[in-house]
C-alpha positions as CSV (number, residue, x, y, z in Angstrom):
1,X,63.7,42.6,97.4
2,X,63.3,46.1,98.3
3,X,66.1,48.3,96.6
4,X,64.8,52.0,98.2
5,X,64.5,53.3,101.2
6,X,61.0,52.6,103.1
7,X,58.9,53.5,106.3
8,X,60.1,50.0,107.7
9,X,62.3,50.1,110.6
10,X,65.6,48.1,110.5
11,X,67.0,46.2,112.8
12,X,70.6,48.2,113.0
13,X,68.8,51.8,112.6
14,X,70.7,53.7,114.9
15,X,73.7,52.0,114.6
16,X,76.8,54.2,113.1
17,X,79.6,52.2,111.7
18,X,82.7,54.1,110.7
19,X,85.1,52.1,107.7
20,X,88.1,53.1,107.5
21,X,89.6,50.1,105.7
22,X,90.6,49.8,102.0
23,X,89.4,47.1,99.5
24,X,86.9,44.4,100.6
25,X,88.5,42.6,103.8
26,X,86.5,43.9,106.7
27,X,85.0,46.8,104.7
28,X,82.5,44.3,103.3
29,X,80.9,43.8,107.0
30,X,79.9,47.2,106.6
31,X,78.1,46.8,103.4
32,X,76.2,44.3,105.1
33,X,74.8,46.1,108.3
34,X,74.4,49.2,105.9
35,X,72.2,46.6,104.4
36,X,69.9,46.5,107.9
37,X,70.0,49.6,108.5
38,X,73.4,50.9,110.1
39,X,74.8,54.4,108.8
40,X,78.2,53.6,107.8
41,X,80.2,56.2,106.6
42,X,83.1,55.1,104.5
43,X,86.4,57.5,105.4
44,X,89.0,57.8,102.8
45,X,91.8,60.2,102.1
46,X,90.8,63.0,99.5
47,X,93.5,61.9,97.5
48,X,92.0,59.3,95.5
49,X,89.9,57.7,98.1
50,X,90.0,53.6,98.8
51,X,92.0,52.1,95.8
52,X,89.0,49.6,95.5
53,X,87.7,51.9,93.7
54,X,90.3,51.8,90.7
55,X,90.4,47.4,91.0
56,X,88.3,45.7,88.9
57,X,86.0,46.3,85.6
58,X,85.9,50.8,84.9
59,X,82.7,52.4,84.2
60,X,82.2,55.7,83.2
61,X,82.2,57.3,86.8
62,X,86.7,57.2,87.0
63,X,86.0,57.1,90.7
64,X,83.8,53.4,90.5
65,X,84.6,50.1,89.0
66,X,81.7,48.0,89.2
67,X,83.4,45.9,92.0
68,X,83.0,49.4,94.1
69,X,79.8,50.1,93.1
70,X,78.9,46.2,94.2
71,X,81.0,46.2,97.3
72,X,80.7,49.3,99.0
73,X,76.8,50.0,98.6
74,X,74.6,51.6,101.6
75,X,77.6,53.8,102.9
76,X,78.5,57.4,102.6
77,X,82.1,58.6,102.1
78,X,83.9,61.8,104.2
79,X,87.3,62.6,102.9
80,X,89.6,62.9,105.9
81,X,93.5,63.0,106.1
82,X,94.5,60.2,108.7
83,X,98.6,61.8,108.5
84,X,97.1,65.2,109.9
85,X,96.8,66.0,113.1
86,X,93.9,67.8,112.6
87,X,92.5,65.2,110.5
88,X,93.3,62.8,113.4
89,X,91.3,64.9,115.6
90,X,88.1,65.3,113.3
91,X,88.4,61.0,112.9
92,X,88.2,60.9,116.8
93,X,85.3,63.4,117.1
94,X,83.7,61.3,114.3
95,X,84.7,57.7,116.8
96,X,83.1,59.5,119.6
97,X,79.7,59.2,118.2
98,X,80.1,56.2,116.5
99,X,79.3,52.4,117.4
100,X,81.7,50.1,115.3
101,X,85.2,51.0,113.7
102,X,86.0,48.7,110.7
103,X,89.2,48.5,109.6
104,X,92.1,46.5,107.6
105,X,95.8,48.1,107.9
106,X,98.9,45.7,109.2
107,X,98.8,45.6,112.5
108,X,100.2,48.6,113.8
109,X,99.3,50.8,111.2
110,X,96.0,52.7,113.0
111,X,98.7,52.9,116.4
112,X,101.0,54.9,114.0
113,X,99.0,57.5,112.8
114,X,97.7,58.4,117.0
115,X,94.7,56.1,116.3
116,X,95.5,52.7,118.2
117,X,92.7,50.9,120.6
118,X,93.9,52.7,123.7
119,X,93.5,56.3,122.4
120,X,89.8,55.3,120.4
121,X,88.6,53.2,123.5
122,X,89.1,56.4,125.1
123,X,87.6,58.8,122.6
124,X,84.5,56.3,123.1
125,X,84.8,53.2,125.6
126,X,81.8,51.5,124.3
127,X,83.6,51.3,120.7
128,X,83.4,48.3,119.1
129,X,86.5,48.2,116.7
130,X,86.6,45.4,113.7
131,X,90.6,44.8,112.9
132,X,90.5,42.2,109.8
133,X,94.1,41.6,108.6
134,X,95.5,38.4,106.7
135,X,97.1,36.4,109.8
136,X,96.0,38.4,112.7
137,X,97.0,40.8,115.7
138,X,99.1,38.5,117.1
139,X,101.3,35.3,116.3
140,X,104.6,35.5,114.3
141,X,103.2,36.4,110.7
142,X,101.4,39.2,112.0
143,X,103.2,42.3,109.8
144,X,102.9,40.0,106.6
145,X,100.7,41.2,103.8
146,X,97.6,39.5,103.8
147,X,95.7,39.3,100.6
148,X,93.2,36.5,100.0
149,X,94.8,34.4,97.3
150,X,97.5,33.9,100.0
151,X,95.0,33.7,103.0
152,X,93.2,31.0,101.1
153,X,96.5,29.2,100.4
154,X,97.6,29.2,103.7
155,X,94.0,28.3,105.4
156,X,94.0,25.4,103.8
157,X,91.8,25.7,101.2
158,X,93.7,26.2,97.9
159,X,95.1,23.1,98.3
160,X,91.9,21.2,98.1
161,X,91.1,22.7,95.0
162,X,91.8,21.3,91.1
163,X,92.1,17.9,89.9
164,X,94.2,15.1,91.5
165,X,97.7,15.1,90.5
166,X,97.5,18.7,89.4
167,X,98.3,22.3,90.2
168,X,96.5,23.7,93.0
169,X,93.7,26.5,91.5
170,X,92.4,29.4,93.0
171,X,88.7,28.6,94.0
172,X,86.7,30.9,91.7
173,X,89.6,33.4,91.6
174,X,87.1,35.3,93.9
175,X,88.5,36.3,97.2
176,X,86.4,34.3,99.2
177,X,88.4,35.1,101.9
178,X,87.8,38.1,102.0
179,X,84.0,37.2,102.3
180,X,84.1,34.8,104.7
181,X,86.6,37.1,106.9
182,X,83.9,39.9,106.7
183,X,81.1,37.7,107.5
184,X,82.9,36.8,110.7
185,X,83.5,39.9,111.4
186,X,80.3,41.2,111.3
187,X,78.8,38.6,113.3
188,X,81.6,39.3,115.9
189,X,80.4,43.3,115.6
190,X,76.8,42.4,116.6
191,X,77.9,39.9,119.7
192,X,80.3,42.7,120.6
193,X,77.4,45.3,120.1
194,X,74.9,42.9,122.2
195,X,78.1,42.9,125.4
196,X,78.4,46.7,124.4
197,X,75.1,47.6,125.4
198,X,74.7,45.7,128.4
199,X,77.5,46.6,130.1
200,X,78.9,50.3,128.8
201,X,82.5,48.5,127.3
202,X,83.7,47.9,123.9
203,X,86.2,45.9,122.6
204,X,88.0,45.0,119.8
205,X,87.1,41.4,117.1
206,X,90.2,40.4,116.1
207,X,89.6,38.5,112.6
208,X,92.8,36.2,110.5
209,X,91.5,36.0,107.0
210,X,93.3,32.6,107.2
211,X,91.5,31.8,110.2
212,X,88.1,32.4,108.6
213,X,89.1,30.0,105.9
214,X,90.0,27.2,108.3
215,X,86.9,27.7,109.9
216,X,85.0,26.1,107.2
217,X,87.2,23.5,105.4
218,X,84.7,20.9,107.4
219,X,86.8,17.8,109.2
220,X,90.4,17.7,107.6
221,X,91.6,19.0,111.0
222,X,89.9,15.9,113.3
223,X,90.7,13.9,110.5
224,X,94.7,14.6,110.0
225,X,94.6,15.0,114.4
226,X,93.5,11.1,114.7
227,X,94.7,9.7,111.6
228,X,97.4,11.5,109.6
229,X,94.6,11.0,106.9
230,X,95.6,14.2,104.7
231,X,92.9,15.3,102.2
232,X,93.6,15.7,98.8
233,X,92.5,17.1,95.8
234,X,89.6,15.5,93.9
235,X,88.1,17.8,91.4
236,X,84.5,17.8,91.4
237,X,84.1,14.3,93.4
238,X,84.2,13.6,96.9
239,X,86.0,11.3,99.1
240,X,83.0,10.4,101.0
241,X,80.6,10.0,98.2
242,X,79.7,8.8,94.4
243,X,79.0,9.5,92.0
244,X,79.1,13.5,93.2
245,X,80.3,15.5,90.6
246,X,80.2,17.9,87.2
247,X,79.2,15.4,84.4
248,X,78.8,17.4,80.5
249,X,75.7,16.8,78.5
250,X,75.1,15.8,75.3
251,X,74.8,20.1,74.3
252,X,77.9,20.9,75.8
253,X,76.0,22.0,79.3
254,X,77.2,20.9,82.7
255,X,75.0,19.7,85.5
256,X,76.0,18.6,89.2
257,X,74.7,14.9,90.9
258,X,75.2,14.5,93.9
259,X,74.5,10.9,95.6
260,X,75.7,11.2,98.6
261,X,73.4,8.2,100.0
262,X,72.4,4.4,99.2
263,X,69.1,6.1,98.3
264,X,70.1,9.0,96.3
265,X,72.2,6.6,94.3
266,X,69.1,4.2,93.7
267,X,67.3,7.1,92.9
268,X,69.8,8.0,90.2
269,X,70.2,4.3,88.5
270,X,66.6,4.1,88.2
271,X,66.1,7.3,86.3
272,X,69.0,6.1,84.0
273,X,67.6,3.1,83.5
274,X,69.4,0.7,85.4
275,X,67.6,-0.2,88.3
276,X,69.8,-3.5,88.9
277,X,73.2,-1.5,89.8
278,X,71.2,-0.7,93.5
279,X,71.5,-4.4,94.5
280,X,73.9,-5.4,97.2
281,X,75.8,-7.4,95.4
282,X,76.5,-5.0,93.0
283,X,77.1,-1.2,93.7
284,X,74.1,-0.2,96.2
285,X,76.4,0.4,98.9
286,X,78.3,3.6,99.3
287,X,81.3,1.7,100.4
288,X,81.2,-0.6,96.8
289,X,80.7,2.2,94.7
290,X,83.7,4.4,96.5
291,X,85.7,1.5,95.8
292,X,84.6,1.1,92.0
293,X,84.8,5.2,91.1
294,X,86.6,5.0,88.5
295,X,83.7,2.5,86.4
296,X,80.3,4.4,88.7
297,X,81.7,8.0,87.3
298,X,82.3,6.3,83.6
299,X,78.8,5.0,83.7
300,X,77.3,8.2,84.2
301,X,79.5,10.5,82.8
302,X,77.7,8.6,79.2
303,X,74.3,8.8,80.5
304,X,74.3,12.3,81.1
305,X,76.3,12.6,77.4
306,X,73.9,11.3,75.7
307,X,70.8,13.6,76.7
308,X,70.5,17.6,76.3
309,X,71.0,19.4,79.9
310,X,66.9,20.1,80.2
311,X,66.5,16.2,79.5
312,X,68.5,15.0,82.3
313,X,67.6,17.3,84.8
314,X,63.5,16.5,83.9
315,X,64.8,12.8,84.1
316,X,66.6,13.3,87.8
317,X,64.0,16.1,89.2
318,X,61.0,12.8,88.9
319,X,63.0,10.4,90.6
320,X,64.1,13.4,93.1
321,X,67.6,13.3,92.3
322,X,69.4,15.9,94.4
323,X,71.0,17.7,90.4
324,X,71.6,20.6,89.3
325,X,72.2,23.4,86.5
326,X,76.6,24.6,86.5
327,X,75.2,28.0,85.9
328,X,77.6,30.4,84.5
329,X,76.8,34.3,85.0
330,X,74.5,34.7,81.9
331,X,72.3,31.4,82.7
332,X,71.6,33.0,86.4
333,X,70.2,36.4,84.6
334,X,67.3,34.3,83.1
335,X,66.7,31.6,86.1
336,X,63.5,31.4,87.5
337,X,64.4,30.5,91.0
338,X,66.9,33.7,91.0
339,X,64.0,35.9,89.9
340,X,61.7,34.6,92.0
341,X,63.7,35.2,95.2
342,X,65.0,38.9,94.6
343,X,68.6,37.4,94.1
344,X,69.3,40.4,91.1
345,X,68.5,44.0,92.8
346,X,68.3,46.2,89.9
347,X,70.0,49.8,91.7
348,X,70.4,52.8,89.4
349,X,73.9,54.8,90.3
350,X,74.5,58.1,89.3
351,X,75.9,58.6,86.0
352,X,76.0,54.9,84.9
353,X,71.9,54.2,85.1
354,X,70.7,51.1,86.1
355,X,73.4,48.1,87.8
356,X,72.2,44.7,88.5
357,X,74.0,43.3,91.8
358,X,73.5,40.7,93.9
359,X,69.9,40.8,95.8
360,X,70.7,41.6,100.3
361,X,70.3,38.6,102.1
362,X,70.0,37.1,104.9
363,X,66.0,37.2,104.2
364,X,64.5,38.3,107.5
365,X,60.6,38.0,107.5
366,X,59.7,41.4,109.4
367,X,62.5,43.7,108.6
368,X,64.0,42.9,105.4
369,X,67.3,44.2,104.5
370,X,67.6,47.1,101.8
371,X,70.0,48.5,98.8
372,X,69.8,52.3,99.5
373,X,73.0,53.4,97.2
374,X,75.4,51.6,95.3
375,X,79.2,52.7,96.2
376,X,79.3,56.4,96.6
377,X,80.9,58.8,94.7
378,X,84.4,60.2,96.7
379,X,83.5,62.3,99.6
380,X,79.6,62.7,99.0
381,X,78.5,63.2,102.4
382,X,81.7,64.8,104.1
383,X,79.8,68.4,104.3
384,X,76.8,66.9,106.1
385,X,78.9,64.5,108.5
386,X,81.0,67.4,109.2
387,X,78.5,70.0,109.7
388,X,75.6,67.9,111.0
389,X,76.9,65.9,112.9
390,X,80.2,66.9,114.0
391,X,79.3,70.7,114.3
392,X,82.0,72.1,112.2
393,X,81.8,75.3,111.4
394,X,81.5,76.5,107.7
395,X,84.2,78.8,107.9
396,X,86.2,75.7,109.4
397,X,85.0,73.2,106.7
398,X,86.6,76.0,104.0
399,X,89.7,76.3,106.1
400,X,90.3,72.3,106.5
401,X,89.2,72.0,102.2
402,X,92.3,74.7,101.7
403,X,94.5,72.4,103.6
404,X,93.6,69.6,102.1
405,X,92.9,67.7,105.8
406,X,89.3,67.0,103.5
């Protein structure tokens, strides 16, 4: 995957995005759009900038953690104090020359700065505004603080994570809600841009993080609505398939096996050397396996535990059984599939040398996205944007710095 600028025109070349949010929910949408050509301008407070600069593993750069470098890539940083009237005026000039605005403050915050939708829409009728919050812009909970962990709990995901009867866990301890909400936000922004191009009129995209989580929880709403069925925690298993889970190998590694059909189970037991288990009066039908879930899982657990991970993989793959390693990040760094697909991008970062970050997805055949830079230094583009884009004179720029507006 390309990691530097190339002559190839990208689909979002010419689209300007303002990211005025903090942390990840919402701003990640800007990073994704930047990978496909959008000019993403990160507007930050002059004193410290986005708190995500200090969240995560520190680096030798005092204004950049590894999280910041990875998730704020393909952006330029401009510092403007939106609590000062002159800062608001500068921001509105920038809005007038932009296509998308991303923010993720609690509802009413932008309005309190004199930057509500009515003001922004007047400054630029074609503007698309993406607003990502914990609970959305409406409803009785709209003013509550929204974090991925809380939204994942409220949206129903965390209840499903963990083992039966035990404490619900935070899946992967990563902010899935922030990422998923941002991806829905990016889709919304692109749809709204299409509409703005056709009509000349922008609109607001309103995404609640909990809603994004709830939207990806399969059939749980339909199941409860029709049958009163509450899905519970099932560990690494599945209520609709058996065997389906994670199993420890002889050399203390883990593999994932997923037999969602009778044919897949038949292939697995051939790999195990137990073909008789697929007989109709044994465990061939899925319903019989589900009824004997503990016994089936015990048989698979014992078989996997008797072999090294490479042996399990070889035997399963030879029979076309759905199987895969449960990878740690160390496994990922040496895996040939990750290498072949360019999933690990090696990108130079100021003062730090080369940093490895996830590559660009989705993969476009004609206009593949690219990483032009990792998370920017604070205010690295303030002068360029104000002088070059907004036409602020050098003397005025100096005065604004003296007043700490920028």
